[in-house]
N, C-alpha and C positions, 0 to 999 in steps of 0.2 A: 698535636704541635708543642715542642719546646720551644720555650725564649732560647734565642740565641744571645750568648752576652760577649764585648766585644771584653778582648784580653788588653789590660793598658803595656801601653811598649812605649819606654823611654825614647824620646828622639836620638839621642847618641847607638844607644843596640840598633835601632832599625838600619840608624845610616851606615854602620859599620856591617848588618846583616849585608845589605845591598851594596858593597864597595866588594870589590877582588883588593886580594894581597896584594896588587902593585897598586892599584889607586889608594888602599890603607896607609900604605910608605908614602906615596907623593905626599897624601894630605899629613903625615905625619913631620914630613920635611918643612911642609909649607910651615907648620906650626912654629917649626923649631928653627927657620930662618928670621919669625915674625920676633919669637921669644929674646931672640939671642942680638938683634939690631940694635939695643945699645950698649954691649958690651965691648971690648977692647976686638975681639974677635971681625976680620975683616968677611967680607961678603964672600971671596976666593977664599976662604978657611973652612967655612961653611960648604960652600957649592965641594972645595975636595974631600971633604967630611963627607958629604950624599953620593960622591960619586964612588967613592970607597964603600960605603955601605953597601949601594947596590950592586957591586959589582960580588962582593960576600953573598949577598943575597938572590942575585938574577945569572951570574958569570958574568962575560965578556960579550958583547953584543959582537953579530959578526955581523 
């Protein structure tokens, strides 16, 4: 019998592999919100940008 070896997987690769494309986009937006907190952009500016990207990515929700 052969010895099973574990393949090293980075946590980032694992997380991305188990998330749906929509969940990945949600995670990216959360990171963006945190990254832009200290800028002149308002949360409304960021939320509007998020909505615009979502509409382009997924179309309008019915």
